[in-house]
C-alpha positions in Angstrom: -14.9 20.3 -18.4 -13.7 20.9 -14.8 -13.0 17.8 -12.7 -14.5 17.7 -9.2 -12.0 17.3 -6.4 -11.7 13.8 -5.0 -13.5 13.2 -1.7 -10.3 11.9 -0.1 -8.4 15.1 -1.0 -11.2 17.3 0.2 -12.2 15.6 3.4 -9.0 15.7 5.5 -8.4 19.3 4.5 -11.7 20.3 6.0 -10.8 19.1 9.5 -7.2 20.6 9.6 -5.9 23.9 10.8 -3.7 25.2 8.1 -3.7 29.0 8.4 -1.2 30.7 10.7 -4.0 33.1 11.8 -6.0 30.1 13.1 -3.1 28.7 15.1 -2.4 32.2 16.5 -6.0 32.6 17.6 -5.9 29.3 19.5 -2.5 30.1 21.0 -3.6 33.5 22.2 -6.8 32.5 23.9 -7.6 28.9 24.7 -8.8 26.3 27.2 -6.3 23.6 27.9 -6.3 19.9 28.9 -3.4 17.6 29.0 -2.1 14.1 29.1 1.3 12.9 30.2 2.8 13.8 26.8 0.4 16.1 25.0 -1.3 19.4 25.7 -4.6 20.1 24.0 -5.7 23.7 23.4 -9.2 24.5 22.2 -11.0 27.6 21.0 -14.5 27.7 19.4 -14.5 28.4 15.6 -16.9 29.9 13.1 -16.6 27.0 10.7 -19.1 24.8 12.5 -16.9 21.7 12.7 -13.9 20.6 14.8 -10.5 21.1 13.2 -7.1 19.8 14.3 -3.6 21.3 14.3 -0.4 19.8 15.7 2.9 21.1 17.0 5.5 18.3 17.3 8.9 19.8 17.6 12.4 18.5 16.8 13.7 19.3 20.3 11.7 16.4 21.8 11.8 14.1 18.9 14.8 14.7 16.6 14.0 11.8 14.2 11.3 12.6 11.6 10.0 9.0 11.8 9.2 9.5 15.5 7.5 12.8 14.9 5.4 11.3 12.1 4.4 8.4 14.3 3.1 10.8 17.0 1.2 12.8 14.3 -0.5 9.7 12.9 -1.6 8.6 16.4 -3.0 12.0 17.2 -4.9 12.2 13.9 -6.3 8.7 14.4 -7.5 9.6 18.0 -9.0 12.8 16.6 -10.8 10.9 13.9 -12.3 8.4 16.4 -14.0 11.2 18.4 -14.7 13.6 15.5 -18.5 13.1 15.8 -18.6 13.9 19.5 -16.4 17.0 19.4 -17.8 20.5 19.5 -17.1 23.1 16.8 -13.6 24.1 18.1 -10.2 24.5 16.7 -7.9 22.1 18.6 -4.1 22.4 18.7 -2.3 19.4 20.1 1.2 20.1 21.3 3.9 17.6 22.3 5.2 18.5 25.8 7.3 15.4 26.7 9.0 12.6 24.9 6.4 9.7 24.7 7.2 6.1 25.1 6.7 4.2 21.8 3.1 3.0 21.6 2.0 5.3 24.4 1.7 8.5 22.3 -2.0 9.1 22.3 -3.1 7.4 25.5 -6.1 9.2 26.9 -6.1 11.7 24.0 -9.8 11.2 22.9 -11.0 12.0 26.5 -8.6 15.0 26.7 -9.9 16.4 23.4 -13.5 16.1 24.6 -12.6 17.8 27.9 -10.8 20.7 26.3 -13.7 21.2 23.8 -16.3 21.3 26.6 -14.2 23.8 28.6 -13.9 26.0 25.5 -17.6 26.0 24.8 -18.4 26.7 28.4 -15.9 29.7 28.5 -17.2 31.2 25.3 -20.9 30.5 25.2 -21.6 33.6 23.0 -19.3 32.3 20.3 -20.9 28.9 20.4 -24.4 30.3 20.2 -23.5 32.5 17.3 -22.1 29.5 15.4 -25.2 27.4 16.2 -27.8 30.0 15.0 -27.3 31.0 11.4 -27.8 34.6 10.4 -31.3 34.9 9.1 -32.6 37.9 7.3 -36.3 38.1 6.4 -37.2 39.3 2.9 
């Protein structure tokens, strides 16, 4: 008998960018919005739900504990606005060393702004994702 994957293990994986090709597509052609410490890049996807990827480099935050704190704050901000976001791949990149406790300030609003810009720039991709391919028999 095959055991079904646990919902906890399956859920977060669905909203994450994991493939290098997905990151490359967002980096190559995107719409950007930024806060004081983070830049959000967005590009519509064919999956039909928002997904999150992060780039938090050692150059700005050499200690792993600091990088992990920033990632936790970004994931929580993303989770809070997940229902309002369009079907885009979002990559959040750290661009300046944040003050502790100030990592994700204004991030939910910035995610929404980048997503709206991406959907406005590529309306054809958004419409193709909204309308499923129907074939009559």
